[in-house]
C-alpha positions in Angstrom: -8.0 49.7 4.1 -6.9 47.9 6.9 -6.3 50.2 10.0 -5.3 49.6 13.5 -6.9 51.4 16.2 -5.1 51.9 19.8 -6.0 53.1 23.0 -5.7 52.9 26.6 -8.5 54.6 28.7 -8.9 56.1 32.2 -8.9 53.0 33.8 -5.2 52.1 32.6 -5.8 48.4 32.6 -4.5 48.1 29.4 -4.0 48.6 25.4 -7.0 48.0 23.5 -6.0 47.3 20.0 -8.2 46.6 17.0 -7.3 45.6 13.4 -10.3 46.6 11.1 -11.3 46.8 7.4 -12.8 50.1 6.7 -14.7 51.1 3.6 -17.2 53.7 2.5 -17.8 56.9 4.2 -20.4 58.8 6.1 -23.8 56.8 6.3 -22.4 54.2 4.1 -19.4 53.8 6.4 -18.7 49.9 7.0 -16.1 48.7 9.3 -15.4 45.0 9.8 -13.2 43.8 12.8 -10.7 41.4 11.8 -8.8 41.2 15.2 -9.3 42.8 18.4 -7.5 42.2 21.9 -6.5 44.1 25.2 -2.6 44.1 26.0 -2.2 44.5 29.7 0.5 47.4 30.6 3.7 45.7 32.6 2.7 46.3 36.3 5.5 48.8 36.9 4.5 50.7 34.1 0.8 50.7 34.8 1.8 51.9 38.4 4.0 54.8 37.0 1.1 56.0 35.0 -1.5 56.0 37.6 0.9 57.8 39.8 1.3 60.4 37.1 -2.3 60.7 36.7 -2.6 61.4 40.5 -0.4 64.0 40.4 3.1 62.3 41.1 6.1 64.7 39.9 8.2 64.1 37.4 11.7 65.5 35.8 11.3 66.3 32.1 13.8 63.2 31.7 11.3 61.1 33.2 8.7 62.4 31.4 10.3 61.5 28.3 11.3 58.1 29.6 7.5 57.4 30.4 6.5 58.7 26.8 8.6 56.5 25.1 7.9 53.4 27.5 4.1 54.2 26.7 4.9 54.3 22.7 7.0 50.9 23.2 3.9 49.2 24.7 1.6 50.6 22.0 3.7 49.6 19.1 4.1 46.2 20.5 0.2 46.0 20.7 0.1 47.1 17.2 2.7 44.2 16.1 1.1 41.5 17.8 -2.6 42.5 16.4 -1.3 41.8 13.2 -0.1 38.3 13.8 -1.2 36.2 11.7 -3.3 39.0 10.1 -3.1 41.1 6.9 -0.8 44.0 7.5 -2.2 47.5 8.4 -1.8 50.4 6.4 -2.3 53.1 9.0 -2.3 53.2 12.8 -4.6 55.4 14.9 -3.5 55.8 18.0 -5.1 57.9 21.1 -2.3 57.2 23.4 -2.6 57.3 27.4 -4.2 60.2 29.1 -2.2 61.3 31.7 -3.8 65.0 32.5 -7.1 66.4 31.0 -8.1 70.1 31.9 -11.5 71.0 30.4 -12.0 74.4 28.7 -12.8 77.2 31.1 -14.5 80.3 29.1 -14.0 82.2 32.5 -10.4 82.0 32.1 -9.4 85.2 30.3 -6.0 84.0 29.9 -6.3 80.5 28.7 -10.0 79.5 28.0 -8.7 76.4 25.9 -8.4 73.5 27.8 -5.5 71.2 27.8 -4.9 67.3 27.2 -2.0 65.4 27.4 -1.6 61.9 25.9 1.7 60.1 26.1 2.9 57.4 23.6 4.2 59.7 20.8 2.8 58.4 17.4 6.2 59.3 16.0 8.0 56.5 17.8 4.9 54.1 17.2 5.3 54.8 13.3 9.2 54.3 13.5 8.9 51.0 15.6 6.2 49.4 13.3 6.7 50.8 9.9 3.1 52.1 9.7 2.0 55.7 9.3 0.6 56.7 12.8 -2.0 59.5 13.5 -2.1 60.6 16.8 -2.9 63.7 19.0 -6.5 63.7 18.6 -7.7 65.3 21.6 -4.9 68.1 21.4 -6.4 68.8 17.8 -9.9 68.9 19.1 -9.0 71.3 21.5 -7.3 73.6 19.4 -10.5 74.1 17.7 -12.4 74.9 20.7 -13.6 71.4 21.6 -13.6 69.7 24.9 -11.4 67.0 23.6 -13.6 64.3 24.6 -15.6 62.5 24.0 -14.0 62.1 20.3 -16.4 59.2 18.8 -19.8 61.0 18.3 -19.5 61.9 14.3 -18.5 57.9 13.8 -21.2 56.9 16.0 -23.4 59.1 14.1 -22.1 57.0 10.6 -22.5 53.7 12.2 -25.8 53.9 14.5 -27.9 56.6 13.5 -31.4 55.6 12.1 -34.0 57.5 9.8 -36.5 57.7 12.4 -35.3 56.9 15.8 -33.4 59.3 18.0 -30.6 57.2 19.3 -27.9 57.2 22.1 -24.6 55.4 22.4 -23.5 55.4 26.1 -19.9 54.4 27.0 -19.0 53.2 30.3 -15.2 53.2 31.0 -13.2 54.9 33.4 -15.3 57.7 32.6 -18.8 57.4 31.2 -19.8 59.6 27.8 -22.9 59.6 25.8 -23.3 60.5 21.9 -26.7 61.7 21.2 -27.8 60.9 17.4 -31.1 62.6 16.0 -33.1 60.8 13.5 -31.5 61.5 10.2 -34.8 61.9 8.2 -35.8 64.7 10.8 -32.9 66.8 9.4 -31.5 68.2 6.3 -28.0 66.1 5.8 -25.8 69.1 5.9 -27.3 69.9 9.3 -27.6 66.5 10.5 -23.8 66.6 12.3 -24.4 70.0 13.8 -27.1 68.4 15.8 -25.2 65.5 17.0 -24.0 66.0 20.6 -21.7 64.3 22.8 -20.3 64.7 26.3 -19.0 62.8 29.4 -21.7 61.8 31.8 -19.3 61.5 34.7 -17.9 58.4 36.6 -17.9 55.0 34.9 -15.7 52.6 36.7 -12.8 54.7 37.9 -14.0 55.6 41.4 -14.9 51.8 41.7 -11.5 50.8 40.7 -9.9 53.0 43.3 -12.3 52.0 46.0 -11.5 48.2 45.5 -8.0 48.9 45.4 -8.3 50.6 48.9 -10.6 48.1 50.3 -8.5 45.4 49.0 -5.4 47.1 50.3 -4.1 46.8 46.8 -4.6 43.1 46.2 -7.2 43.8 43.7 -7.6 46.9 41.4 -11.2 46.1 40.0 -14.3 44.1 41.0 -14.6 41.2 38.6 -17.9 41.0 37.1 -19.2 43.3 39.9 -19.4 40.4 42.1 -18.2 42.4 45.2 -20.6 45.2 44.6 -23.6 42.9 44.1 -23.2 41.6 47.6 -23.9 45.3 48.9 -27.0 47.5 49.0 -26.8 51.1 47.7 -27.4 54.0 49.9 -29.8 56.0 48.0 -29.8 59.4 50.1 -26.0 59.2 49.5 -26.0 58.6 45.9 -28.6 61.7 45.6 -25.9 63.8 47.8 -23.0 63.0 45.3 -25.3 63.7 42.1 -25.5 67.1 43.8 -21.8 67.8 42.9 -21.3 70.8 40.5 -20.1 68.8 37.3 -23.6 67.0 37.2 -25.2 70.4 37.1 -22.8 71.7 34.1 -24.7 72.0 31.1 -23.0 70.4 28.1 -20.6 70.1 26.2 -18.3 69.1 29.1 -15.5 66.6 29.9 -13.8 65.2 33.3 -11.3 62.9 34.0 -9.3 61.6 37.2 -8.3 65.1 37.9 -12.0 65.5 39.4 -13.2 62.0 39.5 -9.9 60.4 41.2 -8.3 59.6 44.5 -9.1 62.6 46.1 -12.9 62.6 45.2 -13.2 58.7 46.3 -11.5 59.5 49.7 -14.3 61.8 49.9 -16.7 59.3 49.1 -15.4 57.0 51.9 -15.6 60.0 54.6 -19.2 60.6 53.3 -20.0 56.8 53.5 -18.8 56.7 56.8 -21.7 59.0 58.1 -24.0 56.2 57.0 -22.0 53.5 58.6 -21.9 51.6 55.2 -20.0 48.5 54.9 -17.6 47.8 52.2 -19.8 46.0 49.9 -22.6 48.7 50.5 -19.9 51.3 49.5 -19.4 49.6 46.2 -22.9 49.3 45.4 -23.5 53.1 46.1 -20.6 54.0 43.8 -22.0 51.6 41.0 -25.4 53.4 41.8 -23.8 56.5 41.1 -22.4 55.8 37.7 -25.9 54.5 36.6 -27.9 57.5 38.3 -25.6 60.1 36.9 -26.4 58.4 33.1 -29.9 58.8 33.7 -29.7 62.2 35.5 -27.6 63.5 32.4 -30.3 61.9 29.7 -33.1 63.5 31.9 -31.7 66.8 32.1 -29.8 67.5 28.9 -31.0 65.4 26.1 -32.8 67.1 23.3 -35.0 64.2 23.0 -35.0 60.9 25.0 -34.5 57.6 23.1 -37.5 55.2 23.4 -36.6 52.3 25.4 -32.7 50.9 25.7 -33.2 49.1 22.5 -32.4 52.8 21.1 -29.2 53.0 23.3 -26.1 51.3 22.5 -24.0 50.4 25.5 -20.3 49.8 25.4 -19.0 48.8 28.7 -15.5 48.1 30.1 -16.6 44.5 30.9 -13.4 43.8 33.2 -14.7 45.8 36.2 
């Protein structure tokens, strides 16, 4: 079956589209990539999305217009990825997250989380003529989940190993890990209940915001990490940041720009001023925070550490 997958992540740097051929099921699942590309958002649309993610107010009419504009951009990506490839039979669209509130068991009235993705699937289906599945996060939250990350069950089908304990680490705007136990160590009926996944903290979200501030808006990301590579991380400052409540919270857990966004990066700059850090040292320290937070999450919360990085599959948002 030929299927198109569509997503734009926390970095809001474009729509990732993949046309894949899928066959088999569970541990016999086969996925062959036919075509993949990233389609940047129009600059004005990206700025509006980032503003909304940052808390900008919208009327209901403006919200509907933004929802439609994102759906049009997603549909255009779906149409483009098929030319001149075979036509898809189905689209799975994650949409664009503009708000994410993790579940709060302490909230007696609203313990479930809430997550809003724009780019409505019904309009994508109408524009492309292809059946479209969407609202994955909302469905997961309705069942008591975090709404993120969503991919650990598929990671388990594609990357688990009979004897190795493995991790799949995604580093996008927000980082997340999927923990995959060795398949031979468990009864097949119990395996998927032992697969774990949670957000590890900031990926490149803070770096992108810091670059935007330091360049007065001329840059939105650090290409190949070249700017940060010129600096030296301030390890005492990184340790201070790692004491933040999110990093002490037990999994499952999820996060987003609501925590690791503009206000957070402003506090990071204020902290950096105490250490008299240069621009490149600030970027190096934020880069170190991403790496150190992943390592700390592994040490604190994994049931069993993978042996060596050969057992860790890392997916990185390469633009940053």
